[in-house]
C-alpha positions as CSV (number, residue, x, y, z in Angstrom):
1,M,0.0,0.0,0.0
2,G,2.9,2.3,0.7
3,G,4.1,2.0,-2.9
4,L,0.7,3.2,-4.2
5,V,0.7,6.2,-1.9
6,D,4.3,7.0,-3.0
7,F,3.3,6.7,-6.7
8,Y,0.3,9.0,-6.1
9,G,2.5,11.5,-4.4
10,T,5.0,11.7,-7.3
11,H,2.9,10.9,-10.4
12,T,-0.5,12.5,-9.8
13,F,-1.0,13.3,-13.5
14,W,-0.9,9.6,-14.4
15,V,-3.1,8.6,-11.5
16,W,-5.8,11.1,-12.7
17,I,-5.4,9.8,-16.3
18,A,-5.9,6.2,-15.1
19,V,-9.0,7.2,-13.1
20,A,-10.4,9.0,-16.2
21,A,-9.7,6.0,-18.4
22,A,-11.2,3.6,-15.9
23,I,-14.4,5.6,-15.5
24,L,-14.6,6.0,-19.3
25,A,-14.3,2.2,-19.7
26,F,-17.3,1.8,-17.4
27,E,-19.2,4.4,-19.4
28,V,-18.5,2.6,-22.6
29,A,-19.7,-0.7,-21.1
30,A,-22.8,0.9,-19.5
31,G,-23.6,3.5,-22.2
32,S,-25.7,5.6,-19.8
33,G,-24.1,8.9,-20.3
34,W,-23.8,9.5,-16.6
35,L,-20.2,8.5,-16.3
36,L,-18.9,10.6,-19.2
37,W,-18.8,13.7,-17.1
38,P,-16.8,12.2,-14.1
39,S,-14.4,10.8,-16.7
40,A,-14.0,14.2,-18.3
41,S,-13.6,15.8,-14.8
42,A,-10.8,13.3,-13.9
43,A,-9.0,14.2,-17.2
44,V,-9.2,17.9,-16.3
45,M,-7.9,17.1,-12.9
46,A,-4.9,15.4,-14.5
47,F,-3.8,18.8,-15.8
48,V,-4.8,20.6,-12.6
49,S,-2.6,18.2,-10.7
50,L,0.4,19.6,-12.5
51,F,-0.1,22.9,-10.6
52,T,-1.0,21.7,-7.2
53,S,0.3,19.1,-4.7
54,S,-2.6,18.8,-2.3
55,A,-4.5,15.5,-2.7
56,A,-7.4,16.9,-0.6
57,L,-7.7,19.9,-2.9
58,E,-7.6,17.7,-6.0
59,I,-10.3,15.4,-4.7
60,G,-12.5,18.2,-3.7
61,L,-12.1,20.0,-7.0
62,F,-12.8,16.7,-8.8
63,A,-16.0,16.2,-6.8
64,A,-17.2,19.8,-7.5
65,L,-16.3,19.6,-11.1
66,T,-18.1,16.3,-11.5
67,I,-21.3,17.7,-10.0
68,V,-21.2,20.9,-12.0
69,T,-20.5,19.1,-15.4
70,T,-23.0,16.4,-14.8
71,L,-25.8,18.8,-13.9
72,T,-24.9,21.2,-16.7
73,A,-24.8,18.4,-19.2
74,R,-28.2,16.9,-18.1
75,K,-29.8,20.3,-18.5
76,F,-28.7,20.7,-22.1
77,W,-28.4,17.1,-23.2
78,P,-31.6,15.8,-24.9
79,R,-33.2,13.0,-22.9
80,E,-34.7,11.3,-26.0
81,P,-33.5,11.7,-29.6
82,Q,-36.0,13.6,-31.8
83,G,-38.2,11.3,-33.7
84,A,-36.9,8.1,-32.0
85,S,-39.5,7.5,-29.4
86,D,-40.4,4.1,-30.9
87,I,-36.9,2.9,-31.5
88,N,-37.2,-0.1,-29.2
89,D,-41.0,-0.4,-29.5
90,N,-41.5,-3.2,-32.1
91,V,-45.2,-2.8,-32.0
92,A,-45.5,1.0,-32.3
93,R,-43.2,0.9,-35.3
94,L,-45.9,-1.1,-37.2
95,V,-48.3,1.8,-37.3
96,G,-48.7,2.7,-41.0
97,H,-47.6,-0.7,-42.3
98,R,-49.8,-2.9,-44.3
99,G,-50.5,-6.6,-43.9
100,R,-52.9,-9.4,-44.7
101,V,-55.7,-10.9,-42.6
102,A,-54.5,-14.3,-41.4
103,M,-57.6,-15.3,-39.5
104,A,-61.1,-13.9,-40.4
105,F,-62.3,-11.2,-38.2
106,V,-65.4,-12.1,-36.2
107,G,-67.0,-9.6,-33.9
108,G,-64.3,-7.1,-35.0
109,A,-61.4,-9.3,-33.8
110,G,-59.0,-11.5,-35.7
111,R,-55.3,-12.0,-36.7
112,V,-53.1,-10.3,-39.3
113,M,-49.7,-10.9,-40.8
114,V,-47.6,-7.7,-40.8
115,D,-43.9,-7.8,-41.7
116,G,-43.8,-11.6,-41.6
117,K,-45.3,-11.9,-38.1
118,E,-48.8,-12.8,-37.0
119,W,-50.5,-10.3,-34.6
120,A,-53.8,-10.2,-32.8
121,A,-55.8,-7.4,-34.1
122,D,-59.1,-5.5,-33.9
123,S,-60.9,-3.9,-36.8
124,E,-61.1,-0.1,-36.5
125,D,-64.9,0.0,-37.3
126,G,-65.7,-3.5,-35.9
127,A,-66.5,-4.8,-39.4
128,P,-65.8,-8.4,-40.3
129,L,-62.7,-8.9,-42.5
130,E,-62.1,-11.9,-44.8
131,I,-58.8,-13.9,-44.9
132,E,-56.2,-12.4,-47.3
133,S,-57.8,-9.0,-47.1
134,I,-55.3,-6.1,-47.1
135,V,-55.3,-4.0,-43.9
136,E,-53.3,-1.1,-42.6
137,V,-52.2,-0.7,-39.0
138,V,-53.6,2.5,-37.6
139,G,-52.9,2.1,-33.9
140,L,-52.5,-0.2,-30.9
141,R,-54.8,-1.6,-28.2
142,A,-53.9,-3.3,-25.0
143,G,-50.2,-3.6,-25.4
144,T,-49.5,-5.8,-28.5
145,R,-53.0,-5.9,-30.0
146,L,-53.1,-4.0,-33.4
147,L,-55.9,-1.7,-34.5
148,V,-56.4,-2.1,-38.3
149,R,-58.6,-0.8,-41.1
150,P,-59.2,-2.4,-44.5
151,V,-57.4,-0.9,-47.5
152,R,-59.8,-0.3,-50.3
């Protein structure tokens, strides 16, 4: 342990670079965006350490810089990319797609094939639909149940 303390005392620049790299590695693995700012703060502290020799001051500055950069970035960083709200929503992305009736609609409910997958569906107007009729997905109901209308 004494060797580590001695190393920190004489090579603070490289210690902060190692801390920045380690935090950045965790950020790359997690992909959350939250660890990017502590990593950048540690990199800044590497250069600050060239002008100071107080470990307590460096750690305090690192903590303050991390808080400021994280809060500032979260204020200006978009929480959700524009136009990508359905990027991981495999059902919502089907709205606007066309498909074929796989099982006749009775009482306004049946099954449709859209993009090679079969889905439970409801007819928009409750009308019966015959097998092989072409339909368009216009919305969703109850999670993964599609709302469709016939294409005329």
